[in-house]
C-alpha positions in Angstrom: -25.0 36.9 -19.2 -27.2 36.0 -21.6 -30.0 38.7 -21.4 -30.9 40.9 -24.1 -29.5 44.4 -23.1 -30.7 47.6 -24.6 -29.1 50.0 -26.7 -29.2 53.9 -27.4 -28.7 54.8 -31.4 -28.2 58.4 -32.0 -29.2 59.4 -35.6 -26.7 62.5 -35.3 -24.3 60.1 -34.0 -24.8 58.1 -37.3 -24.1 61.3 -39.5 -28.4 61.7 -39.9 -30.9 63.4 -38.2 -34.0 63.1 -35.9 -34.6 62.5 -32.2 -32.9 58.9 -31.0 -34.3 55.3 -30.9 -34.2 52.9 -27.9 -35.2 49.7 -27.5 -33.6 45.9 -29.3 -30.9 43.6 -28.2 -28.1 44.4 -29.1 -26.4 46.7 -26.4 -24.8 50.2 -26.4 -23.4 51.6 -29.5 -20.5 53.5 -27.3 -16.8 55.5 -29.1 -16.4 57.8 -31.9 -19.2 58.5 -34.8 -20.2 55.7 -36.5 -19.8 56.0 -40.4 -22.7 54.9 -42.7 -20.1 52.9 -44.4 -20.1 50.5 -41.7 -23.4 49.5 -42.2 -23.5 49.5 -45.8 -20.0 47.0 -45.1 -22.1 44.9 -43.0 -24.5 43.5 -45.8 -21.8 41.1 -46.6 -22.4 38.7 -43.4 -25.1 36.3 -44.1 -26.9 37.7 -40.9 -26.7 41.4 -42.4 -29.0 40.0 -45.8 -29.1 43.2 -48.4 -33.7 43.6 -48.4 -34.5 43.2 -52.6 -34.6 47.0 -54.2 -32.1 48.1 -51.9 -29.2 47.5 -54.3 -27.3 50.7 -54.9 -29.2 52.6 -52.1 -27.2 52.8 -48.6 -26.8 49.8 -47.7 -24.8 49.6 -51.3 -21.3 50.6 -49.9 -20.5 52.4 -53.8 -23.7 54.4 -53.3 -23.8 55.0 -49.8 -21.5 57.8 -50.7 -23.9 59.2 -53.2 -27.5 58.9 -51.3 -29.2 59.7 -47.8 -29.1 57.3 -44.9 -32.8 56.1 -43.9 -33.9 56.2 -40.8 -35.8 53.2 -41.9 -33.5 51.4 -43.1 -31.5 51.3 -40.4 -34.3 50.5 -37.5 -35.6 47.8 -40.1 -31.3 46.8 -39.6 -31.2 46.9 -36.4 -34.5 44.7 -35.8 -32.7 42.3 -37.8 -30.0 41.6 -35.5 -32.4 41.9 -32.5 -34.2 39.0 -33.4 -30.7 37.3 -33.9 -29.6 38.0 -30.6 -32.9 36.6 -28.9 -33.3 34.0 -31.1 -29.7 32.6 -30.3 -30.2 33.3 -26.8 -33.6 31.3 -26.6 -31.2 28.1 -28.3 -29.1 28.6 -25.8 -31.5 28.6 -22.9 -32.9 25.1 -24.6 -29.5 23.5 -25.0 -29.0 24.1 -21.0 -32.0 21.9 -20.3 -30.1 18.4 -19.6 -33.4 16.8 -19.9 -33.2 17.3 -23.7 -31.3 14.7 -26.1 -27.7 15.8 -26.7 -28.0 15.9 -30.6 -30.8 18.3 -30.1 -28.9 20.3 -27.4 -25.6 20.4 -29.9 -27.7 21.6 -33.0 -29.4 24.5 -30.6 -25.7 25.5 -29.6 -24.7 25.4 -33.0 -27.0 27.6 -34.5 -26.9 29.9 -31.4 -22.7 29.8 -32.1 -23.9 31.1 -35.9 -26.0 33.7 -34.7 -23.8 35.1 -32.0 -20.9 35.6 -34.7 -23.0 37.4 -37.1 -23.6 40.2 -34.9 -20.4 40.2 -32.9 -19.2 43.2 -34.9 -22.6 45.0 -33.9 -22.9 44.5 -29.9 -21.7 44.5 -27.0 -18.6 42.6 -27.9 -17.7 42.0 -23.9 -21.1 40.6 -23.9 -21.6 38.8 -27.4 -18.5 37.4 -26.1 -19.0 35.8 -23.3 -22.1 33.9 -25.0 -20.1 32.5 -27.4 -17.0 31.7 -24.5 -20.3 29.7 -22.7 -22.2 28.0 -26.0 -18.3 26.5 -26.3 -18.0 25.7 -23.4 -21.4 24.1 -22.5 -21.3 21.5 -26.4 -17.8 20.5 -25.1 -19.4 19.1 -22.1 -22.2 17.9 -24.0 -22.7 14.3 -22.3 -24.7 11.2 -21.0 -24.2 9.3 -18.1 -24.9 5.6 -18.6 -24.2 3.0 -15.9 -22.9 5.4 -13.6 -20.1 6.5 -16.6 -20.0 9.7 -18.3 -19.9 9.3 -22.1 -19.5 12.6 -23.9 -21.6 13.3 -27.0 -18.5 14.5 -29.1 -15.0 13.2 -30.0 -12.4 14.2 -27.9 -10.8 16.0 -30.9 -14.4 18.2 -31.3 -14.2 19.1 -27.2 -10.8 20.4 -27.6 -11.9 22.6 -30.1 -15.3 23.6 -28.8 -12.6 24.2 -25.1 -10.1 26.4 -27.3 -12.8 28.1 -28.8 -14.1 28.6 -25.6 -10.8 30.1 -24.2 -10.7 32.3 -27.3 -14.1 34.3 -26.5 -13.5 34.3 -23.2 -10.2 35.7 -23.0 -11.6 38.7 -26.0 -14.6 39.0 -23.7 -12.3 40.1 -20.6 -10.3 42.5 -22.9 -13.3 44.6 -24.3 -14.8 44.3 -21.2 -11.7 46.0 -19.6 -11.5 48.6 -22.1 -15.8 48.9 -21.7 -14.7 49.8 -17.8 -16.6 46.7 -16.4 -16.6 46.3 -12.5 -14.0 43.8 -10.7 -16.3 41.3 -9.8 -17.2 41.1 -13.8 -13.5 41.0 -14.5 -12.7 38.0 -11.7 -15.8 35.8 -13.1 -14.6 35.9 -16.7 -10.9 35.2 -15.6 -12.3 32.1 -13.3 -13.8 31.0 -16.9 -10.9 31.3 -18.5 -9.2 29.4 -16.2 -11.9 26.6 -16.1 -11.5 26.2 -19.7 -7.9 26.1 -20.0 -7.8 23.4 -16.4 -10.3 21.1 -19.0 -8.3 21.6 -21.6 -5.5 20.3 -20.1 -7.6 17.5 -18.7 -8.5 16.4 -22.0 -5.0 16.3 -23.2 -3.8 13.6 -20.8 -4.0 11.1 -23.7 -2.4 13.0 -26.0 1.1 13.0 -27.3 4.1 15.1 -25.7 4.2 17.1 -28.6 0.3 18.4 -27.9 0.9 18.6 -24.3 4.2 20.8 -25.0 2.0 22.8 -27.3 -0.2 24.0 -24.0 2.1 26.4 -23.1 1.9 28.8 -26.0 -1.8 28.9 -25.0 -1.0 29.4 -21.1 1.4 32.8 -22.6 -1.7 33.5 -24.2 -3.8 33.6 -20.9 -4.5 36.9 -19.0 -1.9 37.8 -17.3 -3.6 37.0 -13.7 -3.7 33.4 -14.4 -0.8 33.0 -16.8 1.1 31.5 -13.6 -1.7 29.0 -12.6 -2.2 27.8 -16.2 1.4 27.3 -16.4 1.6 25.0 -13.2 -1.0 22.9 -14.3 0.5 22.1 -18.2 4.3 21.7 -16.2 2.5 19.0 -14.2 0.7 17.3 -17.0 4.2 16.8 -18.9 5.1 15.4 -15.6 2.5 12.8 -15.4 3.1 12.4 -19.0 6.6 11.4 -18.3 5.6 9.3 -15.3 3.0 7.0 -17.4 6.0 6.4 -19.6 8.5 5.4 -16.8 6.2 3.3 -15.5 4.9 1.5 -19.1 8.8 1.1 -20.0 8.3 3.1 -22.6 12.0 5.0 -21.3 12.9 7.1 -24.3 9.4 9.1 -24.1 10.2 9.5 -20.7 13.6 10.7 -21.1 11.9 13.4 -24.0 9.4 14.2 -21.1 11.7 15.0 -18.3 13.6 16.9 -21.1 11.4 19.0 -22.4 9.7 20.0 -19.2 12.6 22.1 -17.8 11.5 25.8 -20.1 7.9 25.3 -18.7 9.0 24.7 -15.6 11.2 27.7 -15.5 8.5 30.1 -16.9 6.2 28.9 -14.5 8.9 30.1 -11.5 9.3 33.6 -13.6 5.9 34.1 -13.7 4.5 32.9 -10.2 7.3 35.3 -8.9 6.1 38.0 -11.0 2.5 37.1 -10.2 3.9 37.5 -6.2 3.1 33.7 -6.0 2.2 32.6 -2.1 4.6 30.5 -0.1 2.6 27.1 -0.9 3.0 27.9 -4.8 6.6 28.7 -3.8 6.8 25.0 -2.4 5.0 23.3 -4.3 7.3 24.3 -7.8 10.3 23.5 -5.4 8.7 19.9 -4.9 8.1 19.5 -8.6 11.2 20.8 -9.6 12.8 18.0 -7.3 10.6 15.5 -8.1 11.1 16.0 -12.2 15.2 16.2 -11.6 14.6 12.8 -9.7 12.7 10.8 -12.4 14.9 11.9 -15.1 17.6 10.8 -13.4 16.1 7.2 -12.9 15.1 7.5 -16.6 18.6 7.3 -17.5 19.7 4.6 -15.0 17.2 2.5 -16.5 18.5 3.5 -20.1 21.7 2.8 -18.8 20.3 -0.4 -17.6 18.9 -1.2 -21.2 21.9 -0.3 -23.1 23.9 -2.7 -21.2 21.2 -5.6 -21.8 22.1 -4.5 -25.5 26.1 -4.6 -25.3 25.5 -7.8 -23.7 23.2 -9.7 -26.2 24.9 -8.3 -29.0 28.2 -10.1 -27.6 26.2 -13.3 -26.9 25.0 -13.1 -30.7 28.5 -12.8 -32.1 29.9 -15.6 -33.2 32.7 -15.5 -31.2 32.1 -14.0 -27.2 33.0 -10.0 -27.8 34.9 -9.3 -24.7 35.2 -5.4 -25.2 30.9 -5.5 -25.9 31.4 -7.4 -22.6 33.2 -4.4 -20.9 30.7 -1.6 -22.1 28.0 -4.3 -21.1 29.1 -4.0 -17.6 30.1 -0.5 -17.3 26.7 0.3 -18.6 25.2 -1.5 -15.5 28.1 0.5 -13.0 27.0 3.5 -14.7 23.3 3.0 -14.1 24.1 1.6 -10.2 25.7 5.1 -9.6 22.8 7.1 -11.1 20.9 5.1 -9.4 22.1 5.8 -5.9 23.4 9.1 -6.4 20.9 11.1 -7.7 17.5 9.1 -8.7 18.0 7.0 -5.2 16.2 4.2 -6.5 17.0 1.0 -4.5 15.0 -1.4 -7.0 16.9 0.1 -10.1 20.1 -0.2 -8.2 20.0 -3.6 -7.6 18.6 -4.9 -10.8 22.4 -2.9 -12.2 24.0 -5.3 -9.5 22.3 -8.3 -10.3 23.2 -7.8 -13.6 26.5 -7.5 -13.3 26.6 -10.4 -10.8 24.7 -12.4 -13.3 27.5 -11.5 -16.6 30.4 -12.4 -13.8 28.6 -16.0 -13.3 27.2 -16.9 -16.7 29.9 -15.3 -18.7 32.9 -14.9 -16.7 32.6 -18.1 -14.6 33.8 -15.9 -11.5 32.2 -17.1 -8.5 34.0 -14.8 -6.3 33.6 -11.5 -8.3 29.6 -12.4 -9.0 28.5 -14.2 -5.4 29.1 -10.3 -3.5 27.0 -8.8 -5.9 24.1 -11.2 -6.0 24.0 -11.0 -2.4 24.0 -7.4 -2.6 21.4 -7.1 -5.1 18.7 -9.8 -3.1 19.9 -7.5 0.1 18.8 -4.3 -1.7 15.6 -6.2 -2.9 14.8 -7.1 0.7 15.0 -3.6 2.2 12.1 -2.6 0.0 9.9 -5.1 2.5 6.8 -5.3 2.5 7.1 -5.6 -1.0 8.3 -8.5 -3.0 10.1 -8.9 -5.9 9.1 -12.9 -6.1 7.9 -13.3 -9.9 10.2 -10.6 -11.3 12.8 -12.1 -13.3 15.5 -10.8 -12.5 15.4 -11.6 -8.9 14.5 -15.1 -9.4 17.3 -15.2 -11.5 19.5 -13.7 -8.6 18.7 -16.1 -6.0 18.5 -19.4 -8.0 22.0 -18.5 -9.3 22.9 -17.8 -5.3 21.0 -20.9 -4.5 23.3 -23.1 -6.6 26.4 -21.4 -5.2 25.0 -22.3 -1.9 24.5 -25.8 -3.2 28.0 -25.7 -4.5 29.3 -24.3 -1.2 27.6 -27.5 0.6 28.3 -30.4 -1.4 32.5 -28.9 -1.4 31.9 -28.6 2.5 30.1 -32.2 3.2 33.2 -34.3 1.2 35.9 -31.8 2.7 34.1 -33.3 6.0 33.5 -36.9 5.0 37.6 -36.5 4.0 39.2 -34.8 7.4 36.9 -37.7 9.3 38.0 -40.8 7.4 41.5 -39.3 7.9 40.5 -38.7 11.6 39.3 -42.6 11.9 42.4 -43.8 10.1 44.5 -42.2 12.9 41.8 -43.2 15.5 42.3 -47.3 13.9 44.9 -48.7 16.0 43.3 -47.5 19.3 40.0 -48.3 18.8 41.1 -52.0 17.6 42.4 -52.1 21.0 39.3 -50.6 23.0 37.1 -52.9 20.6 35.8 -55.4 23.5 34.8 -52.0 25.6 33.2 -50.1 23.2 30.8 -53.1 22.1 30.0 -53.5 25.4 29.2 -49.5 25.9 27.0 -49.7 22.2 24.9 -53.0 23.6 24.0 -51.3 26.6 22.8 -47.7 24.9 21.2 -49.9 22.8 19.5 -52.1 25.1 19.1 -50.0 27.9 17.2 -46.3 28.6 18.2 -42.9 28.4 18.0 -43.0 32.6 20.4 -46.3 32.9 22.9 -44.6 29.7 23.3 -41.4 31.6 24.2 -43.1 35.3 26.0 -45.5 33.3 28.7 -43.3 31.6 28.5 -40.7 34.4 30.1 -43.3 36.6 32.5 -45.6 34.0 33.5 -42.3 31.7 33.1 -39.4 34.3 33.6 -36.1 32.2 37.2 -34.5 32.4 36.1 -30.9 30.8 36.3 -27.7 33.4 32.1 -27.0 33.1 31.4 -31.0 34.7 34.7 -30.6 37.4 33.4 -27.2 38.7 29.8 -28.2 39.5 30.1 -31.7 39.7 28.2 -33.2 42.8 24.9 -30.9 41.8 25.3 -32.4 38.1 25.3 -36.0 39.4 22.3 -35.1 41.6 20.6 -34.0 38.4 21.3 -37.2 36.4 20.6 -39.3 39.5 16.9 -37.2 39.8 16.4 -37.0 36.4 12.6 -37.8 35.5 10.6 -37.3 32.1 10.0 -33.6 32.8 14.0 -32.8 33.1 15.1 -35.8 30.7 16.0 -33.5 28.0 17.6 -30.6 29.7 20.2 -33.5 31.4 20.5 -34.8 27.9 21.4 -32.1 26.4 23.9 -30.5 29.4 25.7 -34.0 29.3 26.4 -33.6 25.2 28.2 -30.3 26.1 29.9 -32.7 29.4 30.7 -35.1 26.6 31.7 -33.1 23.7 35.3 -34.3 22.1 36.2 -30.4 21.8 35.8 -30.4 25.5 37.6 -33.1 26.4 40.8 -32.9 24.5 44.0 -33.5 25.9 43.7 -36.8 27.8 45.2 -39.0 25.4 44.5 -41.5 22.1 41.9 -43.5 24.3 39.8 -40.9 25.7 39.5 -39.4 22.8 38.1 -42.3 21.1 36.0 -43.3 24.8 34.0 -39.7 24.8 33.7 -39.9 21.0 31.7 -42.7 21.1 30.0 -41.5 24.6 29.0 -38.4 22.3 27.5 -40.3 19.7 25.1 -42.5 22.0 23.8 -39.8 24.3 23.1 -37.7 20.9 21.3 -40.5 19.4 18.8 -40.6 23.1 18.5 -37.1 22.9 17.1 -37.2 19.1 14.6 -39.8 20.0 13.9 -37.7 23.5 13.2 -34.3 21.7 11.3 -36.2 18.5 9.0 -37.6 21.8 
């Protein structure tokens, strides 16, 4: 698009006479006759110097109506512009050489841009603006590849400026080319250039502030109508990614603002897409984007509710006397977070955090295990449902587990104390019977200590035959197993004997039998433990 173009300029059209002159690089003058004063006014540009000795002549606006136009003076002016265009094209060609230093390429491109700007009013607008856009675009991409990493020559702000200039130049070129009747392939190429430059501008804005990203919406609306929908979708995606990054960085207010501000460009993207007759894939993409935006907006609200609840609780604890109003406000905020996370955001982690916070307040502040424990169990269950993801090392989860462990230890200690009390009461009630059977129980103990497991089994089944229903139904088979027990079957026989002599299965046969059964069960259990340990 940078090759010199021929032009044809008639002296008759310029208001003069004589033959038509051809040649040069400025392109064809089209349209209505050009008055002499237009050439005279162009001397104000630096690219149109006034030749010495021509003040007050045809180059002066004050004398243009008084003096006739000289064909030689106009030809010299056109020759100057022709030289500038050729010089600009040559500089651009040199700048495209990637082997040259970036600073030299930058200098060449800036000089080419200056020269093309100087002749933009007289040359073919669509060609010159296309050249300007290409130069600005190339200037924004000047870089050096070092160790596999790209280092751009210009700073980000300057690069964004040149990309914006490229977009403007390409857009002007497309408009002027349409007026000049350019073919559709040329128009499609220009549209693609505009869209590519705008996508580059959006990519450069990833590290910019939310305000700068929102300004991209206005730029998308100034693009050609054919690509406004696609450009607006890219703007929406850029703002959406900004909200996600803020959410991941726990910048909840920034994330909420991004998801709220995205509504307007998202609605405009949907309208522009319908207007342009978008494809089904675009409709699906916009639908998924809207759904994802709504979900993450609710997620930001839920996490803000957790943050708000933390603030209420901290203020309550920092006060001289515990402010219960702030405590209840904090619990309400945590409840709001759970409702939003479960019903709208569908985020199990945030719901688990809210539930764990409530359980912690009931445990540490209100000292209510009956209210705290179910909440802590629910929070740990929610976290476990996200496996294989692990929350070990995360503060809220570790605090939840520690509090649950404390409750479990306290419950185990209480159960052990209760069992000990019941055992003591049971032994106290059996004390007269044990005194009566003292010699018998002592002999049984000596037999168990001095004899092996085989002898103990035969002894107890002979002297203290079980009275449970399970034994009585299979008495012969059980006694045969006991008699034939060996190293391979001893463990199973002992385990079965524990079932036959279990106190709960032999109750209702008198106090003396209860005592004998408990003692037999105790000695068999000791033998089974030793066999099991090898």
